[in-house]
C-alpha positions as CSV (number, residue, x, y, z in Angstrom):
1,X,7.5,-55.1,57.2
2,X,4.8,-52.8,55.8
3,X,4.0,-49.2,56.9
4,X,1.5,-50.2,59.6
5,X,4.3,-52.2,61.4
6,X,6.8,-49.3,61.0
7,X,5.2,-45.9,61.8
8,X,8.5,-44.1,61.7
9,X,9.1,-45.1,58.1
10,X,5.6,-43.9,57.3
11,X,6.2,-40.6,59.0
12,X,9.5,-40.1,57.2
13,X,7.9,-40.8,53.8
14,X,5.1,-38.4,54.6
15,X,7.4,-35.6,55.7
16,X,9.6,-36.2,52.6
17,X,6.7,-36.1,50.3
18,X,5.4,-32.8,51.8
19,X,8.8,-31.2,51.7
20,X,9.5,-32.2,48.1
21,X,6.0,-31.0,47.0
22,X,6.5,-27.7,48.8
23,X,9.9,-27.3,47.2
24,X,8.3,-27.7,43.7
25,X,5.6,-25.2,44.5
26,X,8.1,-22.7,45.8
27,X,10.2,-23.0,42.7
28,X,7.2,-22.6,40.4
29,X,6.0,-19.5,42.2
30,X,9.4,-17.8,42.6
31,X,10.7,-18.9,39.2
32,X,14.1,-19.5,40.7
33,X,16.0,-22.2,42.6
34,X,18.5,-21.2,45.3
35,X,21.5,-23.3,46.5
36,X,20.0,-23.9,49.9
37,X,16.9,-25.3,48.3
38,X,19.0,-27.7,46.2
39,X,20.8,-28.9,49.4
40,X,17.5,-29.4,51.2
41,X,16.2,-31.4,48.3
42,X,19.3,-33.6,48.4
43,X,18.9,-34.3,52.1
44,X,15.2,-35.1,51.7
45,X,16.0,-37.4,48.8
46,X,18.4,-39.3,51.0
47,X,15.8,-39.7,53.8
48,X,13.1,-40.6,51.3
49,X,15.4,-43.3,49.8
50,X,16.3,-44.7,53.2
51,X,12.7,-45.0,54.2
52,X,11.7,-46.6,50.9
53,X,11.6,-50.4,50.3
54,X,14.5,-49.9,47.8
55,X,16.7,-46.9,47.1
56,X,15.8,-47.0,43.4
57,X,12.3,-46.0,44.3
58,X,13.4,-42.3,44.5
59,X,15.0,-42.3,41.0
60,X,11.7,-41.3,39.3
61,X,11.3,-38.3,41.6
62,X,15.0,-37.3,41.0
63,X,14.4,-37.2,37.3
64,X,11.2,-35.2,37.7
65,X,12.8,-32.7,40.1
66,X,15.9,-32.2,38.0
67,X,13.8,-31.8,34.8
68,X,11.4,-29.3,36.5
69,X,14.2,-27.2,38.1
70,X,16.3,-27.2,34.9
71,X,13.8,-24.5,33.6
72,X,15.2,-22.0,36.2
73,X,18.6,-20.7,36.9
74,X,21.8,-20.8,34.9
75,X,23.4,-23.8,33.2
76,X,26.0,-24.1,36.0
77,X,23.3,-24.2,38.6
78,X,21.5,-27.0,36.7
79,X,24.8,-28.9,36.4
80,X,25.5,-28.5,40.2
81,X,22.0,-29.7,40.9
82,X,22.6,-32.9,38.9
83,X,25.8,-33.5,40.8
84,X,23.9,-33.1,44.2
85,X,21.1,-35.4,43.1
86,X,23.5,-38.0,41.9
87,X,25.5,-37.7,45.1
88,X,22.3,-38.2,47.1
89,X,21.5,-41.4,45.3
90,X,25.1,-42.6,45.6
91,X,25.1,-42.0,49.4
92,X,21.7,-43.6,49.9
93,X,22.9,-47.1,48.7
94,X,25.6,-47.8,51.4
95,X,23.4,-46.3,54.1
96,X,20.2,-48.2,53.2
97,X,21.3,-51.6,54.9
98,X,22.0,-49.7,58.2
99,X,18.3,-48.8,58.6
100,X,16.4,-51.3,60.9
101,X,14.4,-53.9,59.1
102,X,16.6,-53.6,55.9
103,X,18.2,-57.0,56.3
104,X,18.9,-57.6,52.6
105,X,21.3,-55.6,50.5
106,X,19.4,-53.3,48.2
107,X,19.1,-53.9,44.5
108,X,20.9,-51.1,42.5
109,X,20.1,-52.4,39.1
110,X,19.7,-49.5,36.8
111,X,20.5,-46.9,39.5
112,X,24.0,-45.9,38.5
113,X,23.2,-46.5,34.8
114,X,20.6,-43.7,35.1
115,X,23.3,-41.0,35.9
116,X,24.1,-40.2,32.2
117,X,20.4,-40.0,31.5
118,X,20.0,-37.6,34.4
119,X,22.5,-35.2,32.9
120,X,21.0,-35.7,29.4
121,X,17.5,-34.9,30.8
122,X,18.9,-31.6,32.3
123,X,20.3,-30.6,28.9
124,X,17.1,-31.3,27.0
125,X,15.0,-29.6,29.7
126,X,17.1,-26.5,29.5
127,X,16.9,-26.3,25.8
128,X,13.1,-26.7,25.9
129,X,12.8,-24.3,28.8
130,X,14.9,-21.7,27.1
131,X,12.6,-21.9,24.0
132,X,9.4,-21.7,26.1
133,X,10.8,-18.9,28.2
134,X,11.8,-16.9,25.1
135,X,8.4,-17.5,23.6
136,X,6.7,-16.3,26.7
137,X,8.8,-13.2,27.0
138,X,8.3,-12.5,23.3
139,X,4.5,-12.8,23.8
140,X,4.6,-10.4,26.7
141,X,6.6,-7.9,24.7
142,X,4.3,-8.1,21.7
143,X,1.2,-7.8,23.9
144,X,2.7,-4.7,25.6
145,X,3.5,-3.2,22.2
146,X,0.1,-3.9,20.8
147,X,-1.7,-2.6,23.8
148,X,0.4,0.6,23.7
149,X,-0.3,1.0,20.0
150,X,-4.1,0.8,20.5
151,X,-3.9,3.3,23.5
152,X,-1.8,5.8,21.5
153,X,-4.4,6.0,18.8
154,X,-6.7,7.9,21.1
155,X,-4.2,10.3,22.6
156,X,-3.3,13.8,21.4
157,X,-1.6,15.1,24.5
158,X,2.2,14.8,24.2
159,X,2.7,14.4,27.9
160,X,0.3,11.4,28.1
161,X,1.9,9.9,25.0
162,X,5.4,10.0,26.6
163,X,4.0,8.7,30.0
164,X,2.4,5.7,28.2
165,X,5.6,5.1,26.2
166,X,7.6,4.8,29.5
167,X,5.0,2.4,30.9
168,X,5.5,0.2,27.8
169,X,9.3,0.4,28.2
170,X,8.9,-0.8,31.8
171,X,6.8,-3.7,30.6
172,X,9.3,-4.6,27.9
173,X,12.1,-4.6,30.4
174,X,10.1,-6.7,32.9
175,X,9.5,-9.3,30.2
176,X,13.2,-9.4,29.2
177,X,15.5,-10.4,32.1
178,X,18.3,-7.9,32.6
179,X,17.1,-5.4,30.0
180,X,17.6,-1.7,30.9
181,X,16.7,1.5,29.0
182,X,17.8,5.1,29.5
183,X,16.8,8.2,27.5
184,X,19.7,10.6,27.0
185,X,19.1,14.1,25.6
186,X,21.9,16.4,24.3
187,X,22.4,19.2,26.8
188,X,25.3,21.4,25.8
189,X,28.4,19.3,25.8
190,X,26.8,16.6,28.1
191,X,23.8,14.3,28.1
192,X,20.7,14.8,30.3
193,X,18.9,11.6,31.4
194,X,15.1,12.1,31.0
195,X,13.8,8.7,31.8
196,X,14.7,5.1,32.7
197,X,13.2,1.6,32.7
198,X,14.6,-1.6,34.2
199,X,16.7,-2.3,37.2
200,X,19.2,0.4,38.2
201,X,21.2,0.9,41.4
202,X,20.8,4.6,40.8
203,X,19.4,6.4,37.7
204,X,22.0,9.1,36.8
205,X,20.8,12.6,36.2
206,X,23.4,13.2,33.5
207,X,26.0,11.3,31.5
208,X,29.3,12.6,30.0
209,X,29.0,13.7,26.4
210,X,31.8,11.4,25.5
211,X,29.6,8.4,26.3
212,X,28.1,8.5,22.8
213,X,29.9,9.0,19.5
214,X,27.7,10.6,16.9
215,X,28.1,11.4,13.2
216,X,26.1,13.2,10.6
217,X,24.0,10.0,10.3
218,X,22.0,9.5,13.5
219,X,21.9,5.8,12.8
220,X,25.7,5.6,13.2
221,X,25.6,6.7,16.9
222,X,27.5,4.3,19.2
223,X,28.2,4.0,22.9
224,X,32.0,4.3,23.3
225,X,32.3,4.8,27.1
226,X,29.8,2.7,29.0
227,X,31.5,3.1,32.4
228,X,28.8,5.5,33.7
229,X,26.1,3.3,32.5
230,X,27.6,0.1,34.0
231,X,28.0,2.0,37.3
232,X,24.4,2.9,37.3
233,X,23.3,-0.7,36.8
234,X,25.9,-2.3,39.0
235,X,26.9,-4.7,36.3
236,X,28.8,-4.8,33.0
237,X,26.3,-4.9,30.2
238,X,26.2,-4.9,26.4
239,X,24.9,-1.4,25.4
240,X,23.4,-0.2,22.2
241,X,22.4,3.4,21.1
242,X,19.1,4.1,19.2
243,X,18.5,7.6,17.7
244,X,15.3,9.3,18.6
245,X,15.5,11.8,15.6
246,X,12.2,10.5,14.4
247,X,10.7,12.3,17.4
248,X,12.5,15.5,16.2
249,X,14.7,15.4,19.3
250,X,18.5,15.4,19.7
251,X,18.3,12.4,21.9
252,X,18.9,8.7,22.1
253,X,17.5,5.6,23.7
254,X,20.4,3.6,25.4
255,X,19.5,-0.1,25.7
256,X,21.6,-2.6,27.7
257,X,21.5,-6.2,28.7
258,X,23.9,-8.9,30.2
259,X,26.1,-10.4,27.6
260,X,24.0,-9.6,24.5
261,X,20.7,-7.7,23.9
262,X,18.1,-10.1,22.5
263,X,17.4,-9.2,18.9
264,X,13.6,-9.5,19.2
265,X,13.6,-7.3,22.3
266,X,15.7,-4.7,20.4
267,X,13.2,-4.9,17.5
268,X,10.4,-4.4,19.9
269,X,12.0,-1.2,21.3
270,X,12.5,0.2,17.8
271,X,8.8,-0.5,17.0
272,X,7.8,1.2,20.1
273,X,9.9,4.3,19.2
274,X,8.3,4.4,15.8
275,X,4.8,4.2,17.3
276,X,5.6,7.0,19.8
277,X,7.1,9.1,17.1
278,X,4.0,8.7,14.9
279,X,1.8,9.5,17.9
280,X,3.8,12.7,18.7
281,X,3.6,13.8,15.1
282,X,-0.2,13.3,15.2
283,X,-0.3,15.2,18.4
284,X,1.6,18.1,16.7
285,X,-0.8,18.0,13.8
286,X,-3.8,18.0,16.1
287,X,-2.4,21.0,18.0
288,X,-1.8,22.8,14.8
289,X,-5.2,22.1,13.5
290,X,-6.8,23.2,16.7
291,X,-4.8,26.4,16.5
292,X,-5.6,26.9,12.9
293,X,-9.3,26.2,13.5
294,X,-9.4,29.0,16.0
295,X,-6.7,31.5,15.1
296,X,-5.6,33.4,12.0
297,X,-2.4,31.9,10.8
298,X,-0.9,35.2,9.9
299,X,-1.7,37.5,12.9
300,X,-2.4,35.0,15.6
301,X,-5.7,36.6,16.4
302,X,-9.0,34.7,16.5
303,X,-10.3,33.9,13.0
304,X,-13.8,34.4,11.8
305,X,-15.1,31.0,13.0
306,X,-13.7,31.6,16.5
307,X,-15.0,35.2,16.6
308,X,-18.5,34.0,15.6
309,X,-18.4,31.2,18.3
310,X,-17.2,33.5,21.1
311,X,-19.6,36.3,20.1
312,X,-22.5,33.8,20.0
313,X,-21.5,32.5,23.5
314,X,-21.2,36.1,24.8
315,X,-24.7,36.9,23.5
316,X,-26.2,33.9,25.1
317,X,-24.7,35.0,28.5
318,X,-25.5,38.6,27.9
319,X,-27.9,39.9,30.6
320,X,-28.3,43.5,29.3
321,X,-26.3,44.8,32.2
322,X,-22.8,43.7,31.3
323,X,-22.4,45.8,28.2
324,X,-21.5,43.6,25.2
325,X,-20.1,45.6,22.3
326,X,-18.8,44.7,18.8
327,X,-16.2,46.8,17.0
328,X,-15.7,46.3,13.2
329,X,-12.4,47.7,11.8
330,X,-11.6,48.2,8.1
331,X,-8.1,49.5,7.3
332,X,-7.8,52.7,5.2
333,X,-5.3,52.8,2.3
334,X,-4.2,49.2,2.8
335,X,-4.5,48.6,-0.9
336,X,-1.9,51.3,-1.5
337,X,0.5,49.4,0.8
338,X,0.1,46.2,-1.2
339,X,0.4,48.0,-4.5
340,X,3.5,50.1,-3.6
341,X,5.4,47.8,-1.1
342,X,4.1,44.4,-2.2
343,X,2.0,41.7,-0.6
344,X,4.8,40.5,1.7
345,X,5.0,44.0,3.2
346,X,1.2,44.0,3.4
347,X,1.3,40.9,5.5
348,X,3.8,42.5,7.8
349,X,1.5,45.5,8.2
350,X,-1.4,43.2,9.1
351,X,0.8,41.6,11.8
352,X,1.7,45.0,13.2
353,X,-2.0,46.0,13.1
354,X,-2.9,42.9,15.1
355,X,-0.2,43.7,17.7
356,X,-1.4,47.3,18.1
357,X,-5.0,46.1,18.3
358,X,-4.2,43.7,21.1
359,X,-2.3,46.4,22.9
360,X,-5.4,48.7,22.9
361,X,-7.7,46.0,24.4
362,X,-7.8,43.9,27.5
363,X,-6.8,40.2,27.7
364,X,-10.5,39.2,28.3
365,X,-11.6,41.0,25.1
366,X,-11.7,39.1,21.8
367,X,-9.6,40.4,18.9
368,X,-10.1,38.7,15.5
369,X,-9.1,39.1,11.9
370,X,-12.1,38.3,9.8
371,X,-10.2,38.2,6.5
372,X,-8.3,40.6,4.3
373,X,-7.9,43.9,6.1
374,X,-11.0,43.5,8.2
375,X,-10.7,43.1,12.0
376,X,-13.2,42.8,14.9
377,X,-13.2,43.2,18.7
378,X,-15.7,41.9,21.2
379,X,-15.8,44.0,24.4
380,X,-17.4,42.6,27.6
381,X,-18.5,44.6,30.6
382,X,-18.0,48.0,29.0
383,X,-20.2,51.1,28.6
384,X,-20.8,52.7,25.2
385,X,-18.5,55.5,26.2
386,X,-15.8,53.0,27.1
387,X,-16.2,51.1,23.8
388,X,-16.0,54.4,21.9
389,X,-12.8,55.2,23.8
390,X,-11.3,51.9,22.9
391,X,-12.2,52.4,19.2
392,X,-10.7,55.9,19.2
393,X,-7.5,54.5,20.9
394,X,-7.3,51.9,18.1
395,X,-7.7,54.6,15.4
396,X,-5.0,56.7,17.0
397,X,-2.6,53.8,17.4
398,X,-3.0,52.8,13.7
399,X,-2.3,56.4,12.5
400,X,1.3,56.0,13.7
401,X,3.5,55.1,10.7
402,X,5.1,51.7,10.5
403,X,8.6,50.8,9.4
404,X,8.4,47.7,7.2
405,X,11.6,46.4,5.6
406,X,13.2,49.8,6.1
407,X,10.4,51.7,4.4
408,X,7.5,53.7,5.9
409,X,4.0,52.3,5.6
410,X,0.9,54.3,6.7
411,X,-2.6,53.0,7.2
412,X,-5.6,54.1,9.2
413,X,-8.8,52.4,10.3
414,X,-12.5,53.1,10.2
415,X,-14.4,51.6,13.1
416,X,-18.0,50.8,13.6
417,X,-19.5,50.0,17.0
418,X,-22.7,48.0,17.8
419,X,-24.1,47.4,21.2
420,X,-26.0,44.2,22.1
421,X,-29.6,44.6,23.3
422,X,-31.7,42.0,25.0
423,X,-33.0,39.4,22.6
424,X,-30.7,40.4,19.7
425,X,-29.2,37.6,17.6
426,X,-25.7,37.4,16.4
427,X,-26.5,38.0,12.7
428,X,-28.3,41.3,13.6
429,X,-25.5,42.4,15.9
430,X,-22.8,41.8,13.3
431,X,-24.9,43.4,10.6
432,X,-25.2,46.6,12.8
433,X,-21.5,46.7,13.4
434,X,-20.9,46.2,9.7
435,X,-23.3,49.0,8.8
436,X,-21.6,51.3,11.4
437,X,-18.2,50.6,10.0
438,X,-19.2,51.4,6.4
439,X,-20.8,54.6,7.7
440,X,-17.5,55.5,9.4
441,X,-15.6,54.8,6.2
442,X,-18.1,57.0,4.2
443,X,-17.5,59.9,6.6
444,X,-13.8,59.9,5.9
445,X,-10.6,58.1,7.0
446,X,-9.9,57.4,10.7
447,X,-13.5,57.8,11.9
448,X,-15.5,56.0,14.6
449,X,-19.2,55.5,14.2
450,X,-21.7,54.1,16.7
451,X,-24.7,52.3,15.2
452,X,-28.1,53.8,15.2
453,X,-31.3,53.2,13.1
454,X,-30.7,56.2,10.9
455,X,-27.6,54.5,9.4
456,X,-29.8,52.0,7.5
457,X,-31.1,54.8,5.2
458,X,-27.6,56.2,4.7
459,X,-26.3,52.8,3.7
460,X,-29.1,52.0,1.3
461,X,-26.9,51.5,-1.8
462,X,-24.9,48.7,-0.2
463,X,-27.9,47.1,1.4
464,X,-29.8,47.3,-1.9
465,X,-27.0,45.3,-3.5
466,X,-27.2,42.7,-0.7
467,X,-31.0,42.4,-1.1
468,X,-30.6,42.1,-4.8
469,X,-28.1,39.3,-4.3
470,X,-30.5,37.5,-1.9
471,X,-33.2,37.6,-4.5
472,X,-31.0,36.8,-7.5
473,X,-31.6,33.1,-7.6
474,X,-35.4,33.4,-7.3
475,X,-35.3,36.1,-10.0
476,X,-33.5,33.8,-12.4
477,X,-30.5,36.1,-12.5
478,X,-27.9,33.5,-11.6
479,X,-26.4,31.6,-14.5
480,X,-24.0,28.6,-14.6
481,X,-20.9,28.5,-16.8
482,X,-19.1,25.2,-17.3
483,X,-15.4,24.6,-17.9
484,X,-14.3,21.2,-19.3
485,X,-11.8,18.9,-17.5
486,X,-9.7,16.6,-19.8
487,X,-7.7,13.5,-19.1
488,X,-4.0,13.2,-19.7
489,X,-2.3,12.3,-21.9
490,X,-5.2,11.4,-24.3
491,X,-7.1,14.7,-23.8
492,X,-10.5,13.1,-23.3
493,X,-13.2,15.0,-21.4
494,X,-13.9,13.5,-18.0
495,X,-16.1,16.2,-16.6
496,X,-17.0,19.9,-16.2
497,X,-16.8,22.4,-13.3
498,X,-19.8,24.5,-12.6
499,X,-19.0,28.2,-12.1
500,X,-21.7,30.7,-11.0
501,X,-22.2,34.1,-12.6
502,X,-24.7,36.9,-11.7
503,X,-26.5,38.5,-14.6
504,X,-27.1,41.8,-12.7
505,X,-30.0,43.8,-14.2
506,X,-28.0,47.1,-14.0
507,X,-24.3,46.1,-13.8
508,X,-24.2,43.3,-16.3
509,X,-22.5,39.9,-15.9
510,X,-20.7,39.8,-12.6
511,X,-18.1,37.2,-11.7
512,X,-17.9,35.5,-8.3
513,X,-15.2,38.0,-7.0
514,X,-17.9,40.7,-7.0
515,X,-20.4,39.0,-4.9
516,X,-19.3,35.7,-3.3
517,X,-17.7,37.4,-0.3
518,X,-20.9,39.3,0.4
519,X,-22.9,36.1,-0.1
520,X,-20.7,34.4,2.5
521,X,-21.0,37.2,5.0
522,X,-24.8,37.5,4.7
523,X,-25.5,33.8,4.5
524,X,-27.0,34.0,1.0
525,X,-24.3,31.6,-0.2
526,X,-26.4,28.7,1.1
527,X,-29.2,29.5,-1.3
528,X,-26.8,30.3,-4.1
529,X,-25.0,27.0,-3.5
530,X,-28.3,25.0,-3.6
531,X,-29.2,26.7,-6.9
532,X,-25.8,25.9,-8.5
533,X,-26.0,22.3,-7.3
534,X,-29.5,21.7,-8.6
535,X,-28.9,23.4,-12.0
536,X,-25.6,21.7,-12.6
537,X,-27.0,18.3,-11.9
538,X,-30.0,19.0,-14.1
539,X,-27.8,20.1,-17.0
540,X,-25.5,17.2,-16.7
541,X,-28.4,14.7,-16.4
542,X,-29.8,16.2,-19.7
543,X,-26.4,15.7,-21.4
544,X,-26.1,12.1,-20.2
545,X,-29.7,11.5,-21.4
546,X,-28.8,12.9,-24.8
547,X,-25.7,10.6,-25.0
548,X,-26.8,7.5,-23.2
549,X,-24.0,5.4,-21.8
550,X,-21.5,8.2,-21.6
551,X,-21.3,9.4,-18.0
552,X,-20.0,12.9,-17.2
553,X,-18.7,14.1,-13.9
554,X,-19.8,17.5,-12.6
555,X,-17.7,19.4,-10.1
556,X,-19.5,21.8,-7.8
557,X,-17.7,24.1,-5.3
558,X,-18.9,24.1,-1.7
559,X,-18.3,26.9,0.8
560,X,-17.7,26.7,4.6
561,X,-21.1,28.3,5.2
562,X,-22.9,25.7,3.1
563,X,-21.0,22.8,4.8
564,X,-21.8,24.2,8.2
565,X,-25.6,24.3,7.4
566,X,-27.6,21.7,9.2
567,X,-29.6,20.6,6.1
568,X,-26.7,20.6,3.6
569,X,-26.5,16.8,3.3
570,X,-30.3,16.6,2.8
571,X,-30.1,19.3,0.1
572,X,-27.5,17.3,-1.8
573,X,-29.4,14.0,-1.6
574,X,-32.7,15.7,-2.5
575,X,-31.0,17.3,-5.6
576,X,-29.7,14.0,-6.8
577,X,-33.1,12.3,-6.3
578,X,-35.0,15.2,-8.1
579,X,-32.6,15.3,-11.1
580,X,-31.8,11.6,-11.4
581,X,-28.1,12.4,-11.6
582,X,-25.9,9.6,-10.3
583,X,-24.2,10.2,-7.0
584,X,-21.0,8.7,-8.4
585,X,-20.7,11.4,-11.0
586,X,-21.1,14.3,-8.5
587,X,-17.9,15.7,-7.2
588,X,-18.0,18.3,-4.4
589,X,-14.9,20.6,-4.4
590,X,-13.8,21.9,-1.0
591,X,-10.8,24.0,-0.1
592,X,-8.7,23.0,2.9
593,X,-9.8,26.3,4.5
594,X,-13.4,25.2,4.1
595,X,-12.7,22.0,5.9
596,X,-10.9,23.7,8.8
597,X,-13.4,26.6,9.1
598,X,-16.5,24.4,9.4
599,X,-16.7,22.7,12.8
600,X,-18.7,19.7,11.6
601,X,-17.1,19.6,8.1
602,X,-15.2,16.3,8.5
603,X,-18.3,14.3,9.7
604,X,-20.5,15.7,6.9
605,X,-17.9,15.1,4.2
606,X,-17.6,11.5,5.4
607,X,-21.4,11.1,5.4
608,X,-21.6,12.4,1.8
609,X,-18.8,10.0,0.7
610,X,-20.8,7.2,2.3
611,X,-23.6,8.0,-0.2
612,X,-21.1,7.5,-3.1
613,X,-20.5,11.2,-3.7
614,X,-16.8,12.0,-4.6
615,X,-14.8,14.6,-2.7
616,X,-12.2,16.8,-4.3
617,X,-9.8,19.1,-2.5
618,X,-9.4,22.4,-4.4
619,X,-6.3,24.5,-4.5
620,X,-4.3,21.7,-2.9
621,X,-0.9,22.6,-1.6
622,X,-1.7,26.1,-0.6
623,X,-3.2,25.2,2.8
624,X,-1.2,24.6,6.0
625,X,-2.6,21.1,6.6
626,X,-2.6,19.4,3.2
627,X,-1.3,16.0,4.4
628,X,-3.6,16.0,7.4
629,X,-6.5,16.6,5.0
630,X,-5.6,13.5,3.1
631,X,-5.3,11.5,6.3
632,X,-8.6,12.5,7.8
633,X,-10.9,12.8,4.8
634,X,-12.2,10.4,2.1
635,X,-10.5,12.4,-0.7
636,X,-11.0,11.1,-4.3
637,X,-9.5,13.9,-6.3
638,X,-6.8,16.6,-5.7
639,X,-6.9,19.8,-7.7
640,X,-3.5,21.3,-8.0
641,X,-3.5,25.0,-7.5
642,X,-2.9,27.0,-10.6
643,X,0.0,28.9,-9.0
644,X,2.1,25.7,-8.9
645,X,1.1,25.0,-12.5
646,X,2.1,28.5,-13.6
647,X,5.5,28.3,-12.0
648,X,6.3,24.7,-12.6
649,X,8.4,25.3,-15.7
650,X,10.4,28.2,-14.2
651,X,10.5,27.7,-10.4
652,X,12.3,24.7,-9.0
653,X,10.3,24.8,-5.8
654,X,6.9,24.8,-7.6
655,X,8.1,22.0,-9.9
656,X,9.3,19.9,-6.9
657,X,6.1,20.5,-4.9
658,X,3.7,19.6,-7.8
659,X,5.8,16.5,-8.7
660,X,5.7,15.3,-5.1
661,X,2.0,15.9,-4.8
662,X,1.3,13.9,-7.9
663,X,3.5,11.0,-6.9
664,X,2.0,10.9,-3.4
665,X,-1.5,11.0,-4.7
666,X,-0.8,8.1,-7.1
667,X,0.5,6.0,-4.2
668,X,-2.7,6.8,-2.2
669,X,-5.0,6.0,-5.1
670,X,-6.1,9.6,-5.5
671,X,-6.6,11.3,-8.9
672,X,-5.0,14.6,-9.7
673,X,-6.4,17.5,-11.8
674,X,-4.1,20.5,-12.7
675,X,-5.9,23.9,-12.8
676,X,-4.9,26.9,-14.9
677,X,-3.2,25.0,-17.8
678,X,-2.7,27.6,-20.5
679,X,0.2,26.4,-22.6
680,X,1.2,23.1,-24.3
681,X,4.5,22.9,-22.6
682,X,2.7,22.9,-19.2
683,X,0.5,20.1,-20.5
684,X,3.6,18.1,-21.5
685,X,5.2,18.6,-18.1
686,X,2.0,17.5,-16.4
687,X,1.9,14.4,-18.6
688,X,5.5,13.6,-17.7
689,X,4.9,13.5,-14.0
690,X,1.8,11.4,-14.2
691,X,-1.0,14.0,-13.7
692,X,-4.4,12.4,-14.4
693,X,-6.3,15.4,-15.8
694,X,-6.1,19.1,-16.6
695,X,-8.3,22.2,-16.8
696,X,-7.6,25.6,-18.2
697,X,-7.8,28.0,-21.2
698,X,-5.7,25.7,-23.3
699,X,-8.7,23.5,-23.7
700,X,-11.7,25.8,-23.1
701,X,-12.8,28.8,-21.2
702,X,-15.9,28.6,-19.0
703,X,-19.1,28.9,-21.2
704,X,-22.9,28.9,-20.7
705,X,-24.7,25.6,-20.6
706,X,-26.0,25.8,-24.2
707,X,-22.5,26.5,-25.6
708,X,-21.1,23.7,-23.4
709,X,-23.7,21.3,-24.8
710,X,-22.7,22.1,-28.4
711,X,-19.0,21.8,-27.5
712,X,-19.6,18.4,-26.0
713,X,-21.7,17.2,-29.0
714,X,-19.0,18.5,-31.5
715,X,-16.3,16.7,-29.7
716,X,-18.3,13.5,-29.3
717,X,-18.6,13.3,-33.1
718,X,-14.8,13.3,-33.1
719,X,-14.5,10.4,-30.6
720,X,-13.5,7.9,-33.2
721,X,-10.5,10.0,-34.3
722,X,-7.1,9.1,-33.1
723,X,-5.9,10.8,-29.9
724,X,-2.5,11.4,-31.5
725,X,-4.2,13.3,-34.3
726,X,-6.5,15.2,-32.0
727,X,-3.8,16.4,-29.6
728,X,-2.4,19.8,-30.5
729,X,-5.1,20.6,-33.1
730,X,-7.7,23.3,-32.3
731,X,-10.9,24.5,-33.7
732,X,-13.4,27.2,-32.9
733,X,-16.7,26.3,-31.3
734,X,-19.6,28.0,-33.0
735,X,-20.9,31.1,-31.2
736,X,-18.4,30.8,-28.3
737,X,-15.3,32.1,-30.0
738,X,-13.1,30.0,-27.7
739,X,-10.1,28.1,-29.0
740,X,-10.8,24.5,-28.0
741,X,-9.0,21.1,-28.3
742,X,-11.2,18.4,-29.8
743,X,-12.0,16.0,-27.0
744,X,-14.4,13.1,-26.4
745,X,-16.5,12.1,-23.4
746,X,-15.6,9.3,-21.1
747,X,-16.3,8.3,-17.5
């Protein structure tokens, strides 16, 4: 009889289909199959089979249901499910004839023969399901790791980095069933728990110190007493200990999972730890750079750049009523401290001066070390009388002797005071304080001088020198001397460094030490730098034209004031265009201090590099952030400081440092140039460690352009000679009197 003649059968079939479909949907959404659901499915299958024209009609669904449900639960659950389904089919056969309208015994052909296939289908489904599930879990872990890595790149706050790391740990645990993580930190003899991810009955605040066995090698740490860990999770797990020494912490990540920790999950955890460790190191470097960009590394006071920025901001906010004053301090007799007690004692004196200066001022005042033994203070909301009292208090405090290394050191201070007036700019205010300070020093030691217009006449000699320096370039008094740079080991000339000199009309030839600091302070360095750049490019272009096809690199030093100038990039590019000198042969030398002191230095250096200009870091290894410099800037050349070269043959530390720098540079594809090479044994040492080039008196002293041209021509004529014959032989260049090693030009 068909369904229309038997509405009960139709209803049973409909209800069975709905229940079985709902069961499948529930399993898919919950990703698990409970025992009551298996029992319900078995009952529905019996009813479905009894209502069907033949019991074998339900076999296809049984296979589908068993296959689908085999993806969830344990192997024992899948086996029990097979038994229940087989039992349901087995029971359906004898009951089927008892149903009305089933007059004929059912056909069971192929029914019982399908039972082995049923169990085989479960086995295959579980194998496939396990593989698919592992792949899905692995994809989630990789996605969590990649997302965390990209987010870490933009973070510099250590708190945010650690919070993001724990979010990633939670995601990794969620994608790996049963995985748990705890961070344990050594706290005396015990362990303090700082974080947890995964399912815990109760996250413990502490663990016994005996839970972990450690050795000298952090990688050998093992969990020897997991009782407290198992109690926290409510299950017996397999635990592993991963050292967090890469984060510079005496701590461990404790990872646990039922039976065995998946190897790919463990690898993911290790990768996450490495990412977080790198992010934390970058955070530390960022913090150090921020501090170094604003504060003097020796005294902890504001540095010149920070002083200038805060003073500029104070002038902008100055209303003429709040009393903005600038105090300039220069120590008296500080040179005697350095000469008698040594530079280390001198540094200790500067630190003590900074402490006393801070004690004489308010927290809202700005105390800065401008360089050497020069200090400055910015006072807000004070009268002239109050500023004078502060200055006198500072002078009195610094007259008290200091005990440095068990010896007595005495210094004093001369202080100049300048008061901001409406409309005054920062350069003028600083200049007034500077003039007042020099006037105080001229009046004797330990004096305080307030600025007034009459001081300009009294300070005429120093101002005259500054004015002469400002006009030196236009007057044709600046000259450029060049010192060759030679390659190692074949001693071929690769370039020259341009070094400025001042041919003073009264004092004769002055070296940079006599005027560069003044040029920096007054801003004249921008014009001097532009002159040096243009003249050096013009001279080098002429040498290249005279010897076509033989390019020559020219190294030009750049100061912080130049790099901070808004038109510096245009000045460089205009110079190259005017002289026809190739950008690829121009090398701008910057010290690490220059890069840190100039707020926009990194962006402008990158812009110059984008035009093909090469960047060299001068005096490398003496700065605080050498490695950070290489990571953040497009550096082509590292110039090794002469202090390392001088001590490399006698000082183990210097030798180790310079060797490490050369090896690191080679791996990064950065060339190295050693400065201050004066002896042949130094050259041989540099050759041995793989230094690319050298510069120093062993090869040539700095010389005027005309002498340098003759030196290059003479060595060019010897270019065909063997390098082996040339090395070690010297000759005297005409007119220069310098002992030179024959070299040849090359790119």
